[in-house]
C-alpha positions as CSV (number, residue, x, y, z in Angstrom):
1,M,98.0,49.1,9.4
2,S,95.9,47.8,12.6
3,L,92.4,46.8,12.3
4,S,91.7,50.1,14.0
5,D,92.9,52.4,11.0
6,I,90.1,50.9,8.8
7,R,87.0,52.0,9.5
8,R,84.7,52.1,6.7
9,V,84.4,49.1,4.2
10,L,83.1,48.9,1.1
11,L,81.6,45.9,-0.5
12,S,81.8,46.7,-4.7
13,D,80.8,42.6,-5.5
14,T,78.8,40.5,-4.5
15,L,80.4,38.5,-1.9
16,A,79.3,36.1,1.5
17,P,76.3,37.9,3.8
18,T,79.6,36.2,6.1
19,C,81.3,38.7,5.1
20,A,80.2,41.6,5.7
21,L,78.5,40.0,8.9
22,I,82.1,39.1,10.6
23,L,83.4,42.7,10.0
24,R,80.3,44.4,11.5
25,T,79.8,41.6,14.6
26,Q,83.9,41.4,15.1
27,G,85.4,44.9,13.4
28,G,83.2,47.1,14.1
29,I,83.0,47.7,11.2
30,E,81.1,50.0,8.8
31,V,80.7,48.4,5.8
32,T,77.9,49.3,2.3
33,E,77.4,46.6,-0.1
34,S,76.8,47.8,-3.6
35,P,77.7,45.9,-5.8
36,G,77.5,46.5,-9.3
37,L,78.9,50.2,-9.9
38,S,80.1,51.7,-12.6
39,T,83.6,52.8,-12.9
40,Q,82.6,55.9,-12.5
41,D,80.6,55.9,-9.2
42,L,83.0,53.6,-7.8
43,I,85.4,57.1,-8.5
44,S,83.1,58.5,-6.7
45,K,82.7,56.5,-4.2
46,I,85.7,55.5,-3.2
47,Q,86.9,58.4,-1.0
48,D,84.7,58.2,1.5
49,Y,85.8,54.4,2.3
50,D,89.8,53.0,4.0
51,A,88.9,49.8,2.8
52,L,87.5,48.1,-0.8
53,I,86.7,43.8,-1.4
54,V,86.0,42.7,-4.5
55,R,85.5,40.1,-6.4
56,S,86.1,39.7,-10.2
57,A,83.7,42.2,-11.8
58,T,85.6,45.1,-9.9
59,K,87.9,46.1,-11.6
60,V,90.0,48.6,-9.8
61,S,92.4,50.7,-11.9
62,A,95.0,53.4,-11.5
63,E,92.1,56.1,-11.9
64,V,89.8,54.4,-8.6
65,L,93.4,53.3,-6.8
66,A,94.0,57.5,-7.0
67,A,90.8,58.6,-6.4
68,G,90.7,56.8,-2.7
69,A,92.4,59.2,-1.1
70,R,92.0,57.7,2.8
71,L,92.2,54.5,0.8
72,K,94.3,51.7,3.0
73,V,93.6,48.0,1.7
74,V,92.1,46.6,-1.5
75,G,91.1,42.6,-0.6
76,R,90.1,40.7,-3.9
77,A,87.8,37.4,-2.1
78,G,90.0,35.4,-4.6
79,T,92.8,33.6,-5.9
80,G,94.7,36.1,-8.1
81,V,94.8,39.8,-8.9
82,D,94.1,40.5,-12.1
83,N,91.2,43.1,-11.8
84,V,93.5,44.9,-9.5
85,D,95.9,47.7,-10.5
86,V,98.9,47.0,-8.4
87,D,101.9,48.9,-9.6
88,A,99.2,52.2,-9.1
89,A,98.0,50.6,-5.8
90,T,101.9,50.7,-4.3
91,R,102.9,53.7,-6.1
92,N,99.6,55.4,-3.5
93,G,101.1,52.9,-0.3
94,I,97.8,50.8,-0.3
95,I,97.5,47.4,0.4
96,V,96.5,44.6,-2.0
97,M,95.1,40.9,-0.5
98,N,93.8,38.2,-1.8
99,T,92.9,34.7,-0.6
100,P,94.8,32.4,-2.4
101,T,93.1,29.3,-1.1
102,G,89.9,30.4,-0.2
103,N,88.0,28.6,-3.3
104,S,90.3,26.1,-3.8
105,I,88.4,22.9,-3.0
106,S,85.4,24.6,-4.8
107,A,87.3,25.3,-8.1
108,A,88.7,21.6,-8.3
109,E,85.6,19.8,-8.0
110,L,83.6,22.1,-10.4
111,T,86.5,21.2,-12.4
112,C,85.9,17.5,-11.5
113,G,82.7,17.6,-12.9
114,L,82.9,19.5,-15.7
115,I,85.1,16.3,-16.7
116,L,82.5,14.2,-15.8
117,S,79.0,16.1,-17.7
118,L,81.7,16.1,-21.1
119,S,82.9,12.8,-21.0
120,R,78.8,11.5,-20.2
121,Q,77.3,13.9,-22.0
122,I,74.6,14.8,-19.0
123,P,74.1,18.9,-20.3
124,Q,72.5,17.8,-23.3
125,A,71.1,14.5,-21.4
126,A,69.5,16.4,-19.4
127,S,68.2,19.1,-21.6
128,S,67.4,15.6,-24.0
129,M,64.8,14.8,-20.8
130,K,63.0,18.3,-19.9
131,E,61.8,17.9,-24.0
132,G,60.4,14.5,-23.0
133,K,62.5,12.5,-25.1
134,W,65.0,9.3,-24.5
135,D,67.7,9.1,-27.0
136,R,69.9,7.2,-24.3
137,K,70.7,4.5,-27.8
138,K,71.6,6.8,-29.8
139,V,75.6,7.3,-30.6
140,G,78.4,10.1,-31.7
141,A,78.2,14.2,-31.7
142,R,76.7,14.7,-34.8
143,D,73.6,13.0,-34.8
144,Q,73.7,14.7,-30.7
145,G,73.2,10.9,-29.4
146,L,74.2,10.4,-25.5
147,H,76.6,7.3,-25.6
148,G,78.9,8.4,-22.8
149,S,82.6,7.3,-22.1
150,E,84.6,5.8,-19.9
151,L,87.1,8.3,-17.2
152,L,89.2,4.9,-16.7
153,G,92.4,5.1,-18.2
154,K,92.3,8.5,-20.2
155,T,94.6,10.8,-20.4
156,L,94.0,14.1,-18.3
157,G,96.3,16.8,-18.8
158,I,96.5,19.8,-15.7
159,L,98.6,23.2,-16.8
160,G,99.2,24.1,-13.4
161,L,99.8,22.5,-11.1
162,G,99.3,23.9,-7.9
163,R,96.6,24.3,-5.1
164,I,94.4,23.4,-7.9
165,G,96.1,21.4,-10.0
166,R,96.9,19.3,-7.2
167,E,93.2,18.9,-6.4
168,V,92.0,18.0,-9.3
169,A,94.3,15.4,-9.8
170,L,94.0,13.6,-6.6
171,R,90.4,13.3,-7.7
172,M,90.4,12.2,-10.9
173,Q,93.1,9.8,-9.9
174,S,90.3,8.1,-8.3
175,F,88.6,7.0,-10.9
176,Q,91.6,5.8,-12.4
177,M,92.8,8.5,-14.9
178,K,95.7,9.0,-15.6
179,T,96.9,12.6,-15.2
180,I,100.3,14.2,-16.5
181,G,100.7,18.3,-16.8
182,Y,103.2,21.1,-17.0
183,D,103.9,23.7,-14.3
184,P,106.8,26.2,-14.9
185,I,107.2,26.6,-11.5
186,I,106.7,23.3,-8.6
187,P,109.9,20.9,-9.9
188,P,108.1,17.6,-11.4
189,E,109.4,16.2,-7.8
190,V,106.6,17.8,-6.2
191,T,104.5,16.6,-9.0
192,A,105.0,13.4,-8.3
193,E,104.4,12.8,-5.3
194,F,100.6,13.3,-6.0
195,G,101.0,11.2,-9.4
196,V,101.1,14.4,-12.1
197,Q,104.4,13.4,-14.2
198,Q,104.9,16.4,-15.8
199,F,106.1,17.3,-19.7
200,P,106.8,19.8,-21.8
201,L,104.1,22.3,-22.5
202,E,104.3,20.8,-26.2
203,E,104.4,17.7,-25.9
204,I,101.0,17.7,-23.5
205,W,98.4,18.0,-26.1
206,G,98.8,14.8,-28.3
207,Q,98.5,12.3,-24.8
208,C,95.6,13.9,-23.6
209,D,92.1,13.0,-24.4
210,Y,91.1,15.7,-21.6
211,I,92.9,19.1,-20.7
212,T,92.4,21.6,-18.0
213,V,93.9,24.9,-17.0
214,H,94.6,26.3,-14.1
215,T,96.4,29.0,-14.1
216,P,96.7,33.2,-13.8
217,L,95.8,35.2,-15.9
218,L,99.9,37.3,-16.3
219,P,101.5,38.5,-19.7
220,S,103.7,35.7,-19.5
221,T,100.7,33.4,-19.5
222,T,98.7,34.9,-22.1
223,D,98.3,33.4,-25.9
224,R,101.4,30.9,-24.7
225,L,98.7,27.7,-24.3
226,L,97.1,28.8,-28.2
227,V,100.8,29.8,-29.2
228,S,102.1,26.1,-28.5
229,C,99.3,24.1,-30.2
230,F,100.3,24.7,-33.5
């Protein structure tokens, strides 16, 4: 398959405007932007397109893929492809693509921001200030106090030490946090190079002040974290 085989592309989720712009100006491709389609509307519409680009909202089921008589490729603007029936796509000769590095830094930065917000109770403090209150001297969760906690010396457990997990570790180490983790694929000697000591999953929980999860949703990961807690 070459770019010349793709003449019409359907964007069924909201994407950055540059996506459609690049396809139109550099590829000479006709692009239709239709976010929020129902499954039945997508099935009806997809038969007229060579490619489908989605994010997370659209579920590209076997039924959708079967309806795409012209469909040659499904592109996911994100890391995983859990919302695409890859087996059905393969049976129909449709290529499934994703963008595994596209949002790694953004996801890592958001994770770091959430850890800081949790530690310093930033959302609660902002809400309190908007209500005209000044509760900075209150402490403790039960009275909804805003006394924060330092990250210095705390332990962060990172489950999944791929692109995003690695970037989170490097950033939180700048706060002098200890970073430990678990990954069934990446060897401990590799993660040690970016400052993460690995432990068996069952040994992670008791050591951590904070835990962040960066794993794909697969049959092998579904419910495993919950089971290993007990």
